[in-house]
N, C-alpha and C positions, 0 to 999 in steps of 0.2 A: 475603230478608226478614230482619228482626232475629230473634234467638233467641226473644224474647218473642212476636213475631208468629207464628213457626212453632209454638211451644208452644201458643198459643191457637187454632191452626188457621186463622189469617187468611191469605187469599190476596188479592193486589191484582191486579185485572184492569183495565187501562186500555184503553179503546176510543177510537180516534182516527178518527172518520168524516171522509172527505175527498172533495171534488169540485172538481177543478181548482185545488187548493191548490198554491202554490209549493213546490217540493221543499226549498229551503233553509229556508223557514218551518217545514215539518214537521221538518226536521233540528234546528232550534233548539228546537222543542217536545220532541223526544226527548232532546236534550242537557240541557235543563232537568230532565227526568225522571231522567236518569242522576245528577244532582247530589243527588237526594232520598235521604234515609237509607233503607237497605234496598232500593234500586232493583234490586239484583242478583236479587231475588226477584220482581220485577214480571213479569206476563204482559201483553204489549202486543199489541193487535190493530189492524192497519192496515186499516180498513174502507173500501174504495174504492168509489166509485159506478160501476156498470157503464157508464153513459152516457159516462164519460170514455174508455172504450176501452182498448186495449192500452197506450197511453202512461201511463195511471194505474197499471196493474198493473206496468209496468216501473219506474216511479218508486218504488212501494211495495217492490218486490223489491230495488232498489238500497239503499233505506233499511234494509230487513231485513238485508241483507248487512253494511251499515255498522255497525249497532247490535246484531247478534245476540249478541255477546259481552258486552254490557252488561246484559242482562236475562235472566231465567230462560227466556223464550221471546218471540219476535217472530213473529206470525202475520199473513199477508196473506190477505184475503178480499175479495170484491166483492158488492155488492147484486145479487140476481138480476134479470135484465131483465124477467121476466114476473110479478113479485110483484103480487098483487092484495090490497088492503087491504079486509077485510070488517069492517063496523061492527056494533055490538050491535043497531042498529035494522034490520039486514038490507041496508043500502045498501052499495055497493061503489065503490071508486075505482080 
């Protein structure tokens, strides 16, 4: 991050949700982020959909390896398979 951003306590967290996205398209997205001013301070999260399976996690880990030196941190995670959404009205999905 820029000196001013660090002094102000600003942290940039970029969340990239993905389900069956093409790996090169995701790489282009990350390349565009690298070109942004202060990108060395960005924290990038590759949020993969569990339903994509191991292929999705493998893809995210390859991108993590490829771009780990470009940002402050690149994290890979997946959407839990048994997540239940509870609404204010008490209904569930």
